[in-house]
N, C-alpha and C positions, 0 to 999 in steps of 0.2 A: 519484426517489432508489432502487435495488430497496428491495420489500418483503420478499421469501418466500426460499428455499432457508435455512432455518434449520437442516435437515440438511448437514450437514458429510464427506462420506466422508473417511474417513482411509486414503489410499491415497500407496503409494512410488512416488518417483519421475514425480510430478504433479506439474501446472500448475492454480492456485486464484486468481481473483477472491475476493478481500477486500473486507466493509465492514460499516462500521456508523457508527449519526448520533448524534448529545444526545437526550437523553430528551425525548421531547417535541419533535423534533427544537428545543431549546433549542441555543446556540453552545456548542461543546467549545475554541473558542480565541477568548479575547479580545483577545489583542494579542499583537506581535513574539515576543517572548520564552515565547506559550505554545507556537504551532507550533514555536519552535527545542527547547525542551524534547521535546517529542513524539520530533523526529526526531532528539534525542540516545540516546533509546531505542534506535534503530535500532542505532551505536553498541554500545551498551552489550551488547546481545543479539548481532550480527551482527561485531561487528569478526574481525580472524584473532586477536588477542593476545586470554587470558582480563581481565575487567574489576573490580575490587573497587568494596567500596563504601568512603563514609570510615570504616569499624567493620574494615577490611580483610576483609568477606565478598566471596567470589567470586561477580558472577551467573550463571545458566545463559549456560553459554558455546553457542553452536546453529551457531557458521560450520561448515560444510560440511553443515547436517544441514537448514537451510532457506536458501532463498536469495531475497531481495529482486529483484523485478528490474525495478521501478517504484512509483511511488506519488504522490499530490495527494492534501494535508490542506484542506482546504475548511473555512468556518465552523463549522457545525455536520453534519460526519460527512467520514470517507475512506475515499477508495479504496487497497487495493495489489494488486499481481501477485505471487503467490508463485509460490517451484516448489517441491514438498513433497522432499527427496532420502530423510529416515528416516521411519516412520510416527512421529504425535505430536509432533516436530518443529513446525509449522504450532499446537496446539495451544497447546503449551510457551512457543513467538515470543506470540502474542494474549495467554495469558494474563499475561507479564510485565507486556508493553507498556503493555494497559489497567486494569490493576491498580496500573501503576506511574503512570501517567497520573492516576490516579483521586485518587491518594491526593495526587500534587501539587496538582493542579486545586482537591480541597477545601480545602485547608489552605489554597492560596494565597486561595481567596476565602473562606474563614471558611462553608463549605457542608459538610454529610455526605449520603452517601445515595448512588444510581446517579448515575453522569457518564449514562452511557449510553442508548439505548432499551432493549438487552435484550445477552446476547453478540454474540458478532461471529459476521456469514455467513460464508459462504466457499460460491461456484461454483465448480464444478470444473469446469475447463478441458476437454474433451472431441472438442473437434475442431479442426484443424485453422486451420477461416480463422477461429472463435471466439478462437485461439492470434494469429494472424493483427493481428486489430483491437482485441484489448482495449486496447493500451500505450496506443493513440491514443485510444479512450475515458477512458482515464485521465487522459492530458496532453490533454486538450482540453474536459476538464470545467469550467475556469475560464473565465471569458467572454473575457477578454486572456490565452489561455494561453499566448500567446509568448513573455510577459512578464513570468508569474506567476511566485511565490518560493517557493512552497513543494508543487511539484512534482520530480519526477528529468528532467523534461524535458533542461536544464542538462548534465545526463552524457549526453545522447544527444545533444545537437548541439555541445558541445565535445570537448576535452581533459582538462577538470576531470571529478575520477574522487573516490569512496568509496569505501573499503576493501568497506564495508559494504553495497552495493549491486553487483550482479552480473547487468549490462545486457547479458551478453554472447550468451546464449540468443536474443534480441529483438532485439538489431541483427543475428544475423546471420541473420534471414529479406531485412534489405533489403542495397543495395551497398553503403551508405555513408549518413555521418551525412548529407549532402546530401538522398541520397536519403529517407531517413528524414522531411526537413522536409517535402518535396516532398509524400510519404506524406499528414502531417497536414494539408498545404495543398489536398490533395483531395478535402479531407470532403465539398464542396459534391457531389463527381462518385460519392462513395463513400456517400452515404448510408442507399443499401438495407444496406451489409455493416451497417452502425453501426443499424439497428432491425432485427437481425435478432438483435443482442447484447442490448441492449432487450429483447424478445422472451424471450432464455433464459431472461434475467434475470430477467423477470415471472412467467414459473409459475410 
C-alpha cells in the first residue's frame, strides 16, 4: 500500500490515483453492507441528478466537475482513479465521502475518532504509461480480482453501467472489453510496468 505523496497537486483536467487506509491499518469495512454504503456515496456525489438527504437538503453535486474512472475497496484501504475537471472538485468529493463514511462507521459500531490513517493521498498521473496501467493496478489489487465484488471491473467487462462511474476515458485506451481483460491477464508479461507504478507511488 503506498505511503507517501501526501502533497496533492490541484490541477484541472488531470488524472489522479487516490488512496487511503484505516488508522493503524485497521479494517474500514467489516461486512457487505459497509462496502455497499461506501459505494452508495459515489452515487450521492457523482450522479447526474442532485441527491437530497432525508431532511431535504441537497448534497454537493459534483457531476461534470470530477469523474470516477475506476475503484477498488479492500478490507482496510481503498483505491480510486479520478479525473478532475475543475480545481478543488477532487478535494470536495473526498471530503464528502470520507466524512460521511466515518460518521456512518462510528455510529454503526459505537466508536469515535478518526477512522482513516490520515487524509487521503493523491498521486498525480502525469505520464501516458502511468495512465495506461493504473486501472490494472487498481483492479488487480484483490487476490481473486476477476470475481471481486467491490471493484469497478464489472463495469469494464460487461454491459453493466452506473451513471456515477465514467470509465470511457480508460476504455478508449483499449480496443474493447475483451482486449481489456487480456490486458489484465497479461499481468505476468507486464510486471515491469506495474513495478514502475509502485516505484512512482513509493517516492
